[in-house]
Backbone as XML, in Angstrom:
<?xml version="1.0"?>
<chain id="A" units="angstrom">
  <residue number="1" name="UNK">
    <atom name="N" x="9.927" y="-4.850" z="-30.275"/>
    <atom name="CA" x="10.297" y="-4.018" z="-29.162"/>
    <atom name="C" x="9.197" y="-4.079" z="-28.105"/>
  </residue>
  <residue number="2" name="UNK">
    <atom name="N" x="9.541" y="-4.440" z="-26.925"/>
    <atom name="CA" x="8.563" y="-4.566" z="-25.841"/>
    <atom name="C" x="8.349" y="-3.216" z="-25.177"/>
  </residue>
  <residue number="3" name="UNK">
    <atom name="N" x="7.091" y="-2.945" z="-24.891"/>
    <atom name="CA" x="6.758" y="-1.697" z="-24.220"/>
    <atom name="C" x="6.630" y="-1.933" z="-22.728"/>
  </residue>
  <residue number="4" name="UNK">
    <atom name="N" x="7.087" y="-0.949" z="-21.988"/>
    <atom name="CA" x="6.917" y="-1.013" z="-20.545"/>
    <atom name="C" x="5.533" y="-0.479" z="-20.216"/>
  </residue>
  <residue number="5" name="UNK">
    <atom name="N" x="4.791" y="-1.238" z="-19.455"/>
    <atom name="CA" x="3.484" y="-0.729" z="-19.040"/>
    <atom name="C" x="3.641" y="-0.089" z="-17.673"/>
  </residue>
  <residue number="6" name="UNK">
    <atom name="N" x="3.214" y="1.139" z="-17.608"/>
    <atom name="CA" x="3.311" y="1.852" z="-16.347"/>
    <atom name="C" x="2.029" y="1.626" z="-15.561"/>
  </residue>
  <residue number="7" name="UNK">
    <atom name="N" x="2.175" y="1.006" z="-14.438"/>
    <atom name="CA" x="1.031" y="0.762" z="-13.574"/>
    <atom name="C" x="0.722" y="2.026" z="-12.785"/>
  </residue>
  <residue number="8" name="UNK">
    <atom name="N" x="-0.526" y="2.435" z="-12.782"/>
    <atom name="CA" x="-0.915" y="3.622" z="-12.036"/>
    <atom name="C" x="-1.051" y="3.326" z="-10.554"/>
  </residue>
  <residue number="9" name="UNK">
    <atom name="N" x="-1.249" y="2.087" z="-10.217"/>
    <atom name="CA" x="-1.415" y="1.706" z="-8.828"/>
    <atom name="C" x="-0.069" y="1.271" z="-8.253"/>
  </residue>
  <residue number="10" name="UNK">
    <atom name="N" x="0.379" y="1.932" z="-7.167"/>
    <atom name="CA" x="1.661" y="1.525" z="-6.579"/>
    <atom name="C" x="1.567" y="0.137" z="-5.959"/>
  </residue>
  <residue number="11" name="UNK">
    <atom name="N" x="2.648" y="-0.602" z="-6.061"/>
    <atom name="CA" x="2.672" y="-1.956" z="-5.510"/>
    <atom name="C" x="3.267" y="-1.948" z="-4.112"/>
  </residue>
  <residue number="12" name="UNK">
    <atom name="N" x="2.641" y="-2.702" z="-3.244"/>
    <atom name="CA" x="3.112" y="-2.804" z="-1.863"/>
    <atom name="C" x="4.035" y="-4.005" z="-1.725"/>
  </residue>
  <residue number="13" name="UNK">
    <atom name="N" x="4.968" y="-3.891" z="-0.807"/>
    <atom name="CA" x="5.823" y="-5.024" z="-0.484"/>
    <atom name="C" x="4.976" y="-6.089" z="0.194"/>
  </residue>
  <residue number="14" name="UNK">
    <atom name="N" x="5.466" y="-7.271" z="0.186"/>
    <atom name="CA" x="4.747" y="-8.381" z="0.821"/>
    <atom name="C" x="4.660" y="-8.138" z="2.326"/>
  </residue>
  <residue number="15" name="UNK">
    <atom name="N" x="3.448" y="-8.160" z="2.863"/>
    <atom name="CA" x="3.227" y="-7.964" z="4.285"/>
    <atom name="C" x="3.174" y="-6.508" z="4.722"/>
  </residue>
  <residue number="16" name="UNK">
    <atom name="N" x="3.264" y="-5.580" z="3.777"/>
    <atom name="CA" x="3.242" y="-4.155" z="4.127"/>
    <atom name="C" x="1.820" y="-3.710" z="4.443"/>
  </residue>
  <residue number="17" name="UNK">
    <atom name="N" x="1.684" y="-2.858" z="5.431"/>
    <atom name="CA" x="0.381" y="-2.307" z="5.793"/>
    <atom name="C" x="0.021" y="-1.132" z="4.903"/>
  </residue>
  <residue number="18" name="UNK">
    <atom name="N" x="1.036" y="-0.365" z="4.497"/>
    <atom name="CA" x="0.827" y="0.853" z="3.716"/>
    <atom name="C" x="1.719" y="0.850" z="2.492"/>
  </residue>
  <residue number="19" name="UNK">
    <atom name="N" x="1.326" y="1.642" z="1.511"/>
    <atom name="CA" x="2.136" y="1.838" z="0.313"/>
    <atom name="C" x="2.399" y="3.339" z="0.182"/>
  </residue>
  <residue number="20" name="UNK">
    <atom name="N" x="3.669" y="3.721" z="-0.056"/>
    <atom name="CA" x="3.970" y="5.146" z="-0.202"/>
    <atom name="C" x="3.435" y="5.693" z="-1.527"/>
  </residue>
  <residue number="21" name="UNK">
    <atom name="N" x="2.766" y="6.847" z="-1.443"/>
    <atom name="CA" x="2.197" y="7.494" z="-2.622"/>
    <atom name="C" x="2.427" y="8.992" z="-2.515"/>
  </residue>
  <residue number="22" name="UNK">
    <atom name="N" x="3.278" y="9.550" z="-3.372"/>
    <atom name="CA" x="3.525" y="10.985" z="-3.451"/>
    <atom name="C" x="3.780" y="11.643" z="-2.095"/>
  </residue>
  <residue number="23" name="UNK">
    <atom name="N" x="4.635" y="11.111" z="-1.301"/>
    <atom name="CA" x="4.985" y="11.716" z="-0.021"/>
    <atom name="C" x="4.015" y="11.401" z="1.096"/>
  </residue>
  <residue number="24" name="UNK">
    <atom name="N" x="3.063" y="10.546" z="0.824"/>
    <atom name="CA" x="2.091" y="10.147" z="1.834"/>
    <atom name="C" x="1.988" y="8.622" z="1.803"/>
  </residue>
  <residue number="25" name="UNK">
    <atom name="N" x="1.060" y="8.087" z="2.555"/>
    <atom name="CA" x="0.880" y="6.644" z="2.602"/>
    <atom name="C" x="-0.601" y="6.314" z="2.514"/>
  </residue>
  <residue number="26" name="UNK">
    <atom name="N" x="-0.912" y="5.245" z="1.787"/>
    <atom name="CA" x="-2.280" y="4.750" z="1.697"/>
    <atom name="C" x="-2.313" y="3.307" z="2.180"/>
  </residue>
  <residue number="27" name="UNK">
    <atom name="N" x="-3.421" y="2.901" z="2.786"/>
    <atom name="CA" x="-3.520" y="1.524" z="3.267"/>
    <atom name="C" x="-3.419" y="0.519" z="2.122"/>
  </residue>
  <residue number="28" name="UNK">
    <atom name="N" x="-2.681" y="-0.550" z="2.364"/>
    <atom name="CA" x="-2.503" y="-1.588" z="1.359"/>
    <atom name="C" x="-2.984" y="-2.946" z="1.850"/>
  </residue>
  <residue number="29" name="UNK">
    <atom name="N" x="-3.390" y="-3.023" z="3.102"/>
    <atom name="CA" x="-3.862" y="-4.287" z="3.659"/>
    <atom name="C" x="-4.937" y="-3.997" z="4.708"/>
  </residue>
  <residue number="30" name="UNK">
    <atom name="N" x="-5.517" y="-5.049" z="5.218"/>
    <atom name="CA" x="-6.547" y="-4.889" z="6.243"/>
    <atom name="C" x="-5.977" y="-4.214" z="7.494"/>
  </residue>
  <residue number="31" name="UNK">
    <atom name="N" x="-4.764" y="-4.561" z="7.855"/>
    <atom name="CA" x="-4.139" y="-3.938" z="9.028"/>
    <atom name="C" x="-3.943" y="-2.437" z="8.808"/>
  </residue>
  <residue number="32" name="UNK">
    <atom name="N" x="-3.619" y="-2.056" z="7.589"/>
    <atom name="CA" x="-3.482" y="-0.644" z="7.264"/>
    <atom name="C" x="-4.806" y="0.088" z="7.386"/>
  </residue>
  <residue number="33" name="UNK">
    <atom name="N" x="-5.876" y="-0.544" z="6.908"/>
    <atom name="CA" x="-7.203" y="0.077" z="7.034"/>
    <atom name="C" x="-7.636" y="0.163" z="8.493"/>
  </residue>
  <residue number="34" name="UNK">
    <atom name="N" x="-7.313" y="-0.851" z="9.300"/>
    <atom name="CA" x="-7.675" y="-0.806" z="10.721"/>
    <atom name="C" x="-6.891" y="0.271" z="11.462"/>
  </residue>
  <residue number="35" name="UNK">
    <atom name="N" x="-5.816" y="0.737" z="10.900"/>
    <atom name="CA" x="-5.057" y="1.855" z="11.454"/>
    <atom name="C" x="-5.561" y="3.182" z="10.892"/>
  </residue>
  <residue number="36" name="UNK">
    <atom name="N" x="-5.910" y="3.188" z="9.632"/>
    <atom name="CA" x="-6.295" y="4.416" z="8.923"/>
    <atom name="C" x="-7.690" y="4.905" z="9.319"/>
  </residue>
  <residue number="37" name="UNK">
    <atom name="N" x="-8.649" y="4.010" z="9.495"/>
    <atom name="CA" x="-10.030" y="4.396" z="9.823"/>
    <atom name="C" x="-10.107" y="5.132" z="11.170"/>
  </residue>
  <residue number="38" name="UNK">
    <atom name="N" x="-9.481" y="4.655" z="12.243"/>
    <atom name="CA" x="-9.508" y="5.441" z="13.486"/>
    <atom name="C" x="-8.800" y="6.787" z="13.358"/>
  </residue>
  <residue number="39" name="UNK">
    <atom name="N" x="-7.779" y="6.867" z="12.518"/>
    <atom name="CA" x="-7.095" y="8.139" z="12.269"/>
    <atom name="C" x="-8.064" y="9.153" z="11.667"/>
  </residue>
  <residue number="40" name="UNK">
    <atom name="N" x="-8.802" y="8.749" z="10.655"/>
    <atom name="CA" x="-9.772" y="9.650" z="10.021"/>
    <atom name="C" x="-10.887" y="9.994" z="11.003"/>
  </residue>
  <residue number="41" name="UNK">
    <atom name="N" x="-11.335" y="9.026" z="11.783"/>
    <atom name="CA" x="-12.370" y="9.284" z="12.788"/>
    <atom name="C" x="-11.872" y="10.302" z="13.814"/>
  </residue>
  <residue number="42" name="UNK">
    <atom name="N" x="-10.618" y="10.212" z="14.209"/>
    <atom name="CA" x="-10.045" y="11.178" z="15.146"/>
    <atom name="C" x="-10.008" y="12.578" z="14.541"/>
  </residue>
  <residue number="43" name="UNK">
    <atom name="N" x="-9.659" y="12.680" z="13.258"/>
    <atom name="CA" x="-9.647" y="13.982" z="12.603"/>
    <atom name="C" x="-11.043" y="14.600" z="12.586"/>
  </residue>
  <residue number="44" name="UNK">
    <atom name="N" x="-12.038" y="13.805" z="12.274"/>
    <atom name="CA" x="-13.420" y="14.301" z="12.259"/>
    <atom name="C" x="-13.850" y="14.688" z="13.671"/>
  </residue>
  <residue number="45" name="UNK">
    <atom name="N" x="-13.522" y="13.860" z="14.656"/>
    <atom name="CA" x="-13.884" y="14.140" z="16.047"/>
    <atom name="C" x="-13.278" y="15.459" z="16.519"/>
  </residue>
  <residue number="46" name="UNK">
    <atom name="N" x="-11.995" y="15.680" z="16.234"/>
    <atom name="CA" x="-11.364" y="16.921" z="16.682"/>
    <atom name="C" x="-11.929" y="18.128" z="15.949"/>
  </residue>
  <residue number="47" name="UNK">
    <atom name="N" x="-12.311" y="17.963" z="14.700"/>
    <atom name="CA" x="-12.933" y="19.056" z="13.957"/>
    <atom name="C" x="-14.272" y="19.429" z="14.576"/>
  </residue>
  <residue number="48" name="UNK">
    <atom name="N" x="-15.103" y="18.440" z="14.827"/>
    <atom name="CA" x="-16.422" y="18.697" z="15.426"/>
    <atom name="C" x="-16.270" y="19.257" z="16.834"/>
  </residue>
  <residue number="49" name="UNK">
    <atom name="N" x="-15.392" y="18.665" z="17.634"/>
    <atom name="CA" x="-15.187" y="19.144" z="19.000"/>
    <atom name="C" x="-14.619" y="20.553" z="19.008"/>
  </residue>
  <residue number="50" name="UNK">
    <atom name="N" x="-13.689" y="20.819" z="18.139"/>
    <atom name="CA" x="-13.084" y="22.151" z="18.091"/>
    <atom name="C" x="-14.070" y="23.221" z="17.685"/>
  </residue>
  <residue number="51" name="UNK">
    <atom name="N" x="-14.927" y="22.908" z="16.739"/>
    <atom name="CA" x="-15.891" y="23.903" z="16.277"/>
    <atom name="C" x="-17.064" y="24.079" z="17.239"/>
  </residue>
  <residue number="52" name="UNK">
    <atom name="N" x="-17.445" y="23.014" z="17.924"/>
    <atom name="CA" x="-18.620" y="23.115" z="18.794"/>
    <atom name="C" x="-18.284" y="23.536" z="20.234"/>
  </residue>
  <residue number="53" name="UNK">
    <atom name="N" x="-17.076" y="23.301" z="20.696"/>
    <atom name="CA" x="-16.736" y="23.557" z="22.096"/>
    <atom name="C" x="-16.010" y="24.875" z="22.327"/>
  </residue>
  <residue number="54" name="UNK">
    <atom name="N" x="-15.673" y="25.567" z="21.267"/>
    <atom name="CA" x="-14.939" y="26.820" z="21.440"/>
    <atom name="C" x="-15.822" y="28.005" z="21.076"/>
  </residue>
  <residue number="55" name="UNK">
    <atom name="N" x="-15.448" y="29.162" z="21.594"/>
    <atom name="CA" x="-16.275" y="30.353" z="21.398"/>
    <atom name="C" x="-15.908" y="31.141" z="20.144"/>
  </residue>
  <residue number="56" name="UNK">
    <atom name="N" x="-14.721" y="30.947" z="19.613"/>
    <atom name="CA" x="-14.326" y="31.701" z="18.424"/>
    <atom name="C" x="-13.605" y="30.780" z="17.441"/>
  </residue>
  <residue number="57" name="UNK">
    <atom name="N" x="-13.550" y="31.223" z="16.217"/>
    <atom name="CA" x="-12.882" y="30.446" z="15.174"/>
    <atom name="C" x="-11.384" y="30.351" z="15.438"/>
  </residue>
  <residue number="58" name="UNK">
    <atom name="N" x="-10.793" y="31.404" z="15.952"/>
    <atom name="CA" x="-9.352" y="31.387" z="16.241"/>
    <atom name="C" x="-9.026" y="30.341" z="17.308"/>
  </residue>
  <residue number="59" name="UNK">
    <atom name="N" x="-9.856" y="30.251" z="18.320"/>
    <atom name="CA" x="-9.646" y="29.249" z="19.366"/>
    <atom name="C" x="-9.833" y="27.844" z="18.797"/>
  </residue>
  <residue number="60" name="UNK">
    <atom name="N" x="-10.804" y="27.688" z="17.913"/>
    <atom name="CA" x="-11.038" y="26.385" z="17.288"/>
    <atom name="C" x="-9.822" y="25.959" z="16.466"/>
  </residue>
  <residue number="61" name="UNK">
    <atom name="N" x="-9.275" y="26.889" z="15.712"/>
    <atom name="CA" x="-8.095" y="26.583" z="14.898"/>
    <atom name="C" x="-6.916" y="26.217" z="15.792"/>
  </residue>
  <residue number="62" name="UNK">
    <atom name="N" x="-6.756" y="26.929" z="16.898"/>
    <atom name="CA" x="-5.661" y="26.626" z="17.828"/>
    <atom name="C" x="-5.841" y="25.276" z="18.516"/>
  </residue>
  <residue number="63" name="UNK">
    <atom name="N" x="-7.046" y="24.766" z="18.535"/>
    <atom name="CA" x="-7.300" y="23.423" z="19.067"/>
    <atom name="C" x="-7.124" y="22.361" z="17.985"/>
  </residue>
  <residue number="64" name="UNK">
    <atom name="N" x="-7.658" y="22.624" z="16.799"/>
    <atom name="CA" x="-7.692" y="21.617" z="15.731"/>
    <atom name="C" x="-6.314" y="21.372" z="15.116"/>
  </residue>
  <residue number="65" name="UNK">
    <atom name="N" x="-5.608" y="22.424" z="14.760"/>
    <atom name="CA" x="-4.354" y="22.277" z="14.017"/>
    <atom name="C" x="-3.301" y="21.460" z="14.768"/>
  </residue>
  <residue number="66" name="UNK">
    <atom name="N" x="-3.022" y="21.734" z="16.035"/>
    <atom name="CA" x="-2.016" y="20.895" z="16.717"/>
    <atom name="C" x="-2.433" y="19.430" z="16.820"/>
  </residue>
  <residue number="67" name="UNK">
    <atom name="N" x="-3.727" y="19.183" z="17.011"/>
    <atom name="CA" x="-4.198" y="17.797" z="17.069"/>
    <atom name="C" x="-4.019" y="17.095" z="15.734"/>
  </residue>
  <residue number="68" name="UNK">
    <atom name="N" x="-4.322" y="17.778" z="14.651"/>
    <atom name="CA" x="-4.178" y="17.172" z="13.334"/>
    <atom name="C" x="-2.713" y="16.943" z="12.985"/>
  </residue>
  <residue number="69" name="UNK">
    <atom name="N" x="-1.857" y="17.885" z="13.332"/>
    <atom name="CA" x="-0.425" y="17.732" z="13.045"/>
    <atom name="C" x="0.148" y="16.555" z="13.831"/>
  </residue>
  <residue number="70" name="UNK">
    <atom name="N" x="-0.206" y="16.456" z="15.100"/>
    <atom name="CA" x="0.276" y="15.340" z="15.922"/>
    <atom name="C" x="-0.238" y="14.006" z="15.398"/>
  </residue>
  <residue number="71" name="UNK">
    <atom name="N" x="-1.510" y="13.943" z="15.027"/>
    <atom name="CA" x="-2.076" y="12.707" z="14.495"/>
    <atom name="C" x="-1.419" y="12.320" z="13.174"/>
  </residue>
  <residue number="72" name="UNK">
    <atom name="N" x="-1.183" y="13.290" z="12.318"/>
    <atom name="CA" x="-0.529" y="13.012" z="11.039"/>
    <atom name="C" x="0.903" y="12.537" z="11.244"/>
  </residue>
  <residue number="73" name="UNK">
    <atom name="N" x="1.593" y="13.107" z="12.209"/>
    <atom name="CA" x="2.964" y="12.685" z="12.497"/>
    <atom name="C" x="2.995" y="11.242" z="12.991"/>
  </residue>
  <residue number="74" name="UNK">
    <atom name="N" x="2.072" y="10.896" z="13.861"/>
    <atom name="CA" x="2.019" y="9.525" z="14.377"/>
    <atom name="C" x="1.685" y="8.544" z="13.257"/>
  </residue>
  <residue number="75" name="UNK">
    <atom name="N" x="0.680" y="8.869" z="12.441"/>
    <atom name="CA" x="0.313" y="7.965" z="11.354"/>
    <atom name="C" x="1.452" y="7.838" z="10.337"/>
  </residue>
  <residue number="76" name="UNK">
    <atom name="N" x="2.132" y="8.926" z="10.028"/>
    <atom name="CA" x="3.256" y="8.872" z="9.091"/>
    <atom name="C" x="4.383" y="8.006" z="9.647"/>
  </residue>
  <residue number="77" name="UNK">
    <atom name="N" x="4.648" y="8.114" z="10.931"/>
    <atom name="CA" x="5.676" y="7.294" z="11.571"/>
    <atom name="C" x="5.320" y="5.802" z="11.473"/>
  </residue>
  <residue number="78" name="UNK">
    <atom name="N" x="4.072" y="5.480" z="11.827"/>
    <atom name="CA" x="3.631" y="4.084" z="11.774"/>
    <atom name="C" x="3.660" y="3.575" z="10.336"/>
  </residue>
  <residue number="79" name="UNK">
    <atom name="N" x="3.159" y="4.377" z="9.408"/>
    <atom name="CA" x="3.120" y="3.957" z="8.003"/>
    <atom name="C" x="4.513" y="3.758" z="7.431"/>
  </residue>
  <residue number="80" name="UNK">
    <atom name="N" x="5.441" y="4.608" z="7.799"/>
    <atom name="CA" x="6.810" y="4.457" z="7.315"/>
    <atom name="C" x="7.440" y="3.163" z="7.830"/>
  </residue>
  <residue number="81" name="UNK">
    <atom name="N" x="7.123" y="2.811" z="9.062"/>
    <atom name="CA" x="7.670" y="1.572" z="9.641"/>
    <atom name="C" x="7.006" y="0.337" z="9.053"/>
  </residue>
  <residue number="82" name="UNK">
    <atom name="N" x="5.751" y="0.428" z="8.667"/>
    <atom name="CA" x="4.994" y="-0.733" z="8.215"/>
    <atom name="C" x="4.818" y="-0.791" z="6.702"/>
  </residue>
  <residue number="83" name="UNK">
    <atom name="N" x="5.594" y="-0.002" z="5.971"/>
    <atom name="CA" x="5.475" y="-0.066" z="4.507"/>
    <atom name="C" x="6.720" y="-0.675" z="3.889"/>
  </residue>
</chain>
């Protein structure tokens, strides 16, 4: 009786930039990483800018959250098309 081996690492389609993982996407190729790294840099930039340029935490949150949601939506759209 042959056993099925369950691979813990999801497999990407040929030429795919991203691989879907639990409702999200992870880079699967160099093109995916070249898309993902600026996304993470943007998240860090908006966090630092929001915390340093605003006078209160509430204002910082009102700056950071919409930027992060918009960035995540764009990356999810691109990843869905390129996976």
